[in-house]
C-alpha positions as a Markdown table, in Angstrom:
| # | Residue | x | y | z |
|---|---|---|---|---|
| 1 | Met | -68.2 | 212.9 | 84.6 |
| 2 | Glu | -66.6 | 214.0 | 87.7 |
| 3 | Gly | -65.0 | 217.6 | 87.6 |
| 4 | Asn | -62.1 | 219.1 | 89.4 |
| 5 | Arg | -62.9 | 220.5 | 92.6 |
| 6 | Pro | -61.2 | 223.9 | 93.7 |
| 7 | Gly | -58.2 | 223.2 | 95.7 |
| 8 | Gln | -57.8 | 219.7 | 94.5 |
| 9 | Pro | -54.6 | 218.8 | 92.4 |
| 10 | Leu | -55.0 | 217.9 | 88.8 |
| 11 | Pro | -54.9 | 214.4 | 88.0 |
| 12 | Gln | -51.8 | 212.9 | 86.2 |
| 13 | Leu | -52.1 | 212.0 | 82.6 |
| 14 | Gly | -49.3 | 209.5 | 82.6 |
| 15 | Ala | -47.0 | 211.7 | 80.7 |
| 16 | Arg | -43.5 | 211.8 | 82.2 |
| 17 | Gln | -41.7 | 215.0 | 82.6 |
| 18 | Thr | -38.4 | 215.6 | 80.9 |
| 19 | Asn | -35.6 | 216.2 | 83.2 |
| 20 | Trp | -33.8 | 218.9 | 81.3 |
| 21 | Lys | -30.8 | 219.4 | 83.6 |
| 22 | Gln | -29.7 | 215.7 | 82.9 |
| 23 | Trp | -30.4 | 216.3 | 79.2 |
| 24 | Ala | -28.1 | 219.5 | 79.5 |
| 25 | Ile | -25.4 | 217.7 | 81.5 |
| 26 | Gly | -25.4 | 214.7 | 79.1 |
| 27 | Thr | -25.1 | 217.0 | 76.0 |
| 28 | Ala | -22.3 | 219.0 | 77.4 |
| 29 | Val | -20.4 | 215.7 | 78.2 |
| 30 | Val | -20.9 | 214.5 | 74.7 |
| 31 | Leu | -19.8 | 217.7 | 73.2 |
| 32 | Leu | -16.6 | 217.8 | 75.6 |
| 33 | Leu | -15.7 | 214.4 | 74.6 |
| 34 | Ile | -15.9 | 215.3 | 70.8 |
| 35 | Leu | -13.8 | 218.5 | 71.7 |
| 36 | Val | -11.0 | 216.3 | 73.5 |
| 37 | Ala | -11.2 | 213.8 | 70.4 |
| 38 | Gln | -10.9 | 216.6 | 67.9 |
| 39 | Asn | -8.0 | 218.3 | 69.6 |
| 40 | Ala | -5.8 | 215.3 | 70.7 |
| 41 | Gln | -2.8 | 216.0 | 68.5 |
| 42 | Ser | 0.4 | 217.4 | 70.0 |
| 43 | Val | 1.3 | 220.7 | 69.5 |
| 44 | Glu | 4.6 | 222.7 | 70.4 |
| 45 | Leu | 4.0 | 225.7 | 72.9 |
| 46 | Asn | 6.7 | 228.3 | 73.0 |
| 47 | Phe | 6.7 | 230.9 | 75.9 |
| 48 | Leu | 9.5 | 233.1 | 76.3 |
| 49 | Phe | 12.5 | 231.0 | 76.6 |
| 50 | Ala | 10.9 | 227.7 | 77.2 |
| 51 | Ser | 9.2 | 225.3 | 74.6 |
| 52 | Val | 7.2 | 222.3 | 75.3 |
| 53 | His | 5.1 | 219.6 | 73.4 |
| 54 | Thr | 1.5 | 218.9 | 74.8 |
| 55 | Pro | -1.8 | 218.0 | 73.7 |
| 56 | Leu | -3.5 | 220.6 | 72.3 |
| 57 | Ile | -6.7 | 220.2 | 74.5 |
| 58 | Phe | -4.3 | 221.0 | 77.5 |
| 59 | Ala | -3.1 | 224.1 | 75.8 |
| 60 | Leu | -6.8 | 225.3 | 75.2 |
| 61 | Leu | -7.8 | 224.5 | 78.6 |
| 62 | Ile | -4.9 | 226.4 | 80.0 |
| 63 | Ala | -5.6 | 229.5 | 77.9 |
| 64 | Ala | -9.4 | 229.3 | 78.9 |
| 65 | Gly | -8.5 | 229.0 | 82.6 |
| 66 | Leu | -6.1 | 231.8 | 82.4 |
| 67 | Gly | -8.5 | 234.1 | 80.4 |
| 68 | Ala | -11.2 | 233.1 | 83.0 |
| 69 | Leu | -8.8 | 234.3 | 85.7 |
| 70 | Val | -7.9 | 237.5 | 84.1 |
| 71 | Gly | -11.5 | 238.2 | 83.4 |
| 72 | Trp | -12.5 | 237.7 | 87.0 |
| 73 | Leu | -9.5 | 239.4 | 88.7 |
| 74 | Val | -9.5 | 242.8 | 86.6 |
| 75 | Pro | -12.7 | 244.1 | 87.5 |
| 76 | Arg | -11.8 | 243.4 | 91.2 |
| 77 | Val | -8.4 | 245.2 | 91.0 |
| 78 | Arg | -9.9 | 248.3 | 89.0 |
| 79 | Arg | -12.9 | 248.7 | 91.5 |
| 80 | Pro | -12.2 | 251.7 | 93.8 |
| 81 | Arg | -11.7 | 250.5 | 97.4 |
| 82 | Lys | -14.5 | 251.8 | 99.8 |
| 83 | Lys | -13.1 | 252.7 | 103.5 |
| 84 | Asp | -15.5 | 252.7 | 106.0 |
| 85 | Gly | -17.5 | 255.9 | 106.2 |
| 86 | Asp | -16.0 | 257.4 | 103.0 |
| 87 | Pro | -18.6 | 257.7 | 100.1 |
| 88 | Val | -18.0 | 256.1 | 96.8 |
| 89 | Gly | -17.4 | 258.5 | 93.9 |
| 90 | Pro | -15.9 | 261.8 | 93.7 |
| 91 | Ala | -16.0 | 264.5 | 96.4 |
| 92 | Pro | -19.0 | 267.1 | 96.0 |
| 93 | Gly | -17.9 | 270.2 | 94.2 |
| 94 | Ser | -14.9 | 268.7 | 92.4 |
């Protein structure tokens, strides 16, 4: 029986490796298609003085996009601006 020498790669056992990235993308696409199919009915949206009829999935996507935008924007607006040479934080002794 021939042993493995140090520094030599292990022999392949014939098993194929699973590509988890492709499986995850495929699963996400299937779930997205189910989400779209289950939310295809038309709904009425009222915003201030405007009223429109749109598929529910578009309303959900718009709400998710606006929520993501606000979640990304608020920390950047609230963060104190650092000027060159100015320390961040309160002044010593205050």
